[in-house]
C-alpha positions as CSV (number, residue, x, y, z in Angstrom):
1,M,-21.7,-57.5,34.8
2,A,-18.7,-58.3,32.5
3,D,-15.6,-56.1,32.6
4,D,-14.7,-53.8,29.8
5,P,-12.2,-56.1,27.9
6,Q,-14.8,-58.9,27.9
7,L,-17.4,-56.6,26.6
8,V,-15.1,-55.3,23.9
9,A,-14.3,-58.9,22.8
10,R,-18.0,-59.7,22.7
11,C,-18.7,-56.5,20.7
12,L,-16.0,-57.4,18.2
13,G,-17.7,-60.8,18.0
14,G,-20.9,-59.1,16.8
15,E,-22.9,-59.3,20.1
16,D,-25.3,-56.4,20.2
17,A,-26.1,-56.8,23.9
18,A,-22.4,-56.3,24.7
19,W,-22.3,-53.0,22.7
20,E,-25.5,-51.8,24.5
21,E,-23.8,-52.7,27.9
22,L,-20.7,-50.7,27.0
23,L,-23.0,-47.7,26.1
24,R,-24.9,-48.0,29.3
25,V,-21.8,-48.2,31.4
26,H,-19.9,-45.3,29.8
27,N,-22.6,-43.0,28.3
28,R,-23.1,-40.8,31.3
29,K,-19.4,-40.3,31.9
30,I,-18.8,-39.3,28.2
31,Y,-21.8,-37.0,28.2
32,N,-20.5,-35.3,31.3
33,L,-17.1,-34.9,29.7
34,C,-18.7,-33.4,26.5
35,Y,-20.9,-31.1,28.5
36,R,-18.0,-29.8,30.6
37,F,-16.2,-29.0,27.3
38,T,-19.1,-27.3,25.6
39,G,-21.5,-26.1,28.3
40,R,-24.5,-26.8,26.0
41,P,-26.7,-29.9,26.7
42,S,-27.8,-30.4,23.1
43,E,-24.3,-30.1,21.8
44,A,-23.0,-32.4,24.5
45,E,-25.7,-35.0,23.5
46,D,-24.6,-34.7,19.8
47,L,-21.0,-35.0,20.6
48,T,-21.6,-38.0,22.9
49,Q,-23.3,-39.8,20.0
50,E,-20.4,-38.8,17.7
51,V,-17.9,-40.1,20.2
52,F,-19.6,-43.5,20.4
53,I,-19.9,-43.7,16.6
54,K,-16.1,-43.1,16.5
55,V,-15.6,-45.8,19.3
56,F,-17.7,-48.3,17.3
57,Q,-15.7,-47.6,14.2
58,T,-12.3,-47.9,15.9
59,L,-13.0,-50.5,18.5
60,T,-10.6,-53.0,16.8
61,T,-7.7,-50.6,17.7
62,Y,-8.3,-51.0,21.5
63,D,-5.6,-53.1,23.1
64,A,-6.1,-54.1,26.7
65,V,-2.3,-54.7,27.1
66,Q,-1.7,-50.9,26.5
67,G,-4.2,-49.7,29.1
68,S,-7.7,-49.7,30.4
69,F,-10.7,-49.3,28.2
70,S,-11.7,-46.2,30.2
71,T,-8.4,-44.5,29.4
72,W,-8.7,-45.5,25.7
73,L,-12.3,-44.2,25.6
74,N,-11.3,-40.9,27.2
75,R,-8.6,-40.5,24.6
76,V,-11.0,-41.1,21.8
77,A,-13.5,-38.7,23.3
78,R,-10.8,-36.0,24.0
79,N,-9.5,-36.3,20.4
80,H,-13.0,-35.9,19.0
81,L,-13.6,-32.9,21.3
82,V,-10.4,-31.2,20.3
83,D,-11.2,-31.8,16.6
84,H,-14.7,-30.4,17.2
85,Y,-13.2,-27.4,19.0
86,R,-10.9,-26.6,16.1
87,R,-13.7,-27.0,13.5
88,T,-16.1,-24.7,15.4
89,H,-13.6,-22.2,16.9
90,K,-14.5,-19.4,14.3
91,E,-18.2,-20.0,14.8
92,R,-17.9,-19.6,18.6
93,L,-16.0,-16.4,18.2
94,T,-18.8,-14.8,16.2
95,S,-21.9,-16.4,17.7
96,S,-23.7,-15.3,20.8
97,I,-23.9,-17.3,23.9
98,E,-26.9,-19.7,24.0
99,D,-29.3,-19.4,26.9
100,E,-29.7,-23.1,27.4
101,T,-29.8,-24.2,31.0
102,G,-29.9,-27.6,32.7
103,G,-28.5,-30.8,31.5
104,L,-26.0,-31.2,34.3
105,E,-25.4,-34.6,35.6
106,D,-27.2,-34.0,38.8
107,K,-31.0,-33.7,38.7
108,P,-32.7,-32.1,41.8
109,S,-34.5,-34.5,44.1
110,A,-38.2,-34.1,44.6
111,E,-37.6,-33.3,48.3
112,E,-35.1,-30.5,47.6
113,H,-36.4,-27.0,48.5
114,P,-37.1,-24.8,45.5
115,I,-34.6,-22.1,46.7
116,A,-31.9,-24.7,47.1
117,R,-32.6,-26.0,43.6
118,V,-32.3,-22.5,42.1
119,E,-29.0,-21.9,44.1
120,S,-27.6,-25.3,43.0
121,R,-28.5,-24.5,39.3
122,E,-26.9,-21.1,39.6
123,R,-23.7,-22.6,41.0
124,H,-23.6,-25.1,38.2
125,E,-24.1,-22.3,35.6
126,I,-21.3,-20.2,37.1
127,L,-19.0,-23.2,37.2
128,Q,-19.7,-24.0,33.5
129,A,-19.3,-20.4,32.4
130,A,-16.0,-20.2,34.3
131,L,-14.8,-23.5,32.7
132,N,-15.7,-22.1,29.3
133,R,-13.3,-19.2,30.0
134,L,-10.3,-21.4,30.6
135,S,-7.9,-22.2,27.7
136,P,-8.7,-25.5,26.1
137,D,-5.5,-27.1,27.5
138,M,-6.3,-26.1,31.1
139,R,-10.0,-26.9,30.7
140,E,-9.4,-30.4,29.5
141,A,-6.9,-31.2,32.2
142,V,-9.2,-29.9,35.0
143,V,-12.2,-31.6,33.6
144,L,-10.4,-35.0,33.2
145,R,-9.0,-34.7,36.8
146,D,-11.8,-33.0,38.8
147,F,-14.9,-34.2,36.9
148,Q,-13.8,-37.5,35.4
149,D,-11.6,-38.5,38.4
150,L,-8.7,-39.7,36.2
151,D,-5.3,-40.2,37.7
152,Y,-2.4,-38.0,36.5
153,D,-0.8,-40.8,34.6
154,E,-4.1,-41.6,32.8
155,I,-4.6,-37.9,31.9
156,A,-1.0,-37.8,30.6
157,E,-1.8,-40.8,28.4
158,V,-5.1,-39.4,27.2
159,L,-3.6,-35.9,26.4
160,G,-0.3,-37.3,25.1
161,V,1.8,-35.0,27.4
162,P,4.2,-35.6,30.3
163,E,2.7,-36.0,33.8
164,G,4.5,-32.8,34.9
165,T,2.7,-30.9,32.2
166,V,-0.6,-32.4,33.3
167,K,0.0,-31.3,36.9
168,S,1.0,-27.8,35.8
169,R,-2.1,-27.4,33.6
170,I,-4.4,-28.7,36.4
171,N,-2.8,-26.3,39.0
172,R,-2.9,-23.3,36.7
173,G,-6.5,-24.2,35.6
174,R,-7.8,-24.5,39.1
175,L,-6.2,-21.2,40.1
176,E,-7.7,-19.5,37.0
177,L,-11.0,-21.2,37.6
178,A,-11.2,-19.9,41.2
179,K,-10.3,-16.3,40.0
180,V,-13.0,-16.4,37.3
181,I,-15.6,-17.8,39.7
182,K,-14.8,-15.2,42.3
183,R,-15.1,-12.4,39.7
184,M,-18.4,-13.8,38.4
185,E,-19.9,-14.2,41.9
186,G,-18.8,-10.6,42.7
187,V,-20.5,-9.3,39.6
188,K,-23.6,-11.4,40.2
189,G,-23.9,-10.1,43.8
190,G,-23.4,-6.5,42.6
191,T,-20.0,-6.1,44.2
192,G,-16.5,-6.4,42.8
193,P,-15.1,-5.6,39.4
194,R,-17.0,-6.1,36.2
195,L,-15.9,-8.9,33.9
């Protein structure tokens, strides 16, 4: 398997197989990022396609000297997600929450006990609902660090903010996420304060 800069060069040379390989290698990661931002599988699929269209249109702007392809790709995806968030902010304020479930990156195994599958799905749903309650700044920092495994300096580059700001957003986001999850689990179990 070729590394990303070689694949990009081959893509720019018009090689369809190289583009397909880039998609194969990075599609799941970008889908997961989109899903963590939206919480809706169908919207995450649409956004993933839109991100890769944007990548295809702007691939000539990638410069390996300035950083890894993965960092550049995350920046393109993040910018698209922020634009999408701004465009749809009013719609989300007035629309009801969709009841879509599933679509998380982990599919249950055939051997997994049905009760364990239900509990796992419930944990994923609580996590996604809690992520949706974070401010966009905190959510994107937490998602990039904890779900995309980017380093602090990569996140700073993707978000265009100092590394100290990244660490602060991640710390505050994790604390807020823990509080929200605790409240949600308390309500779900019939104990604790209402949301």
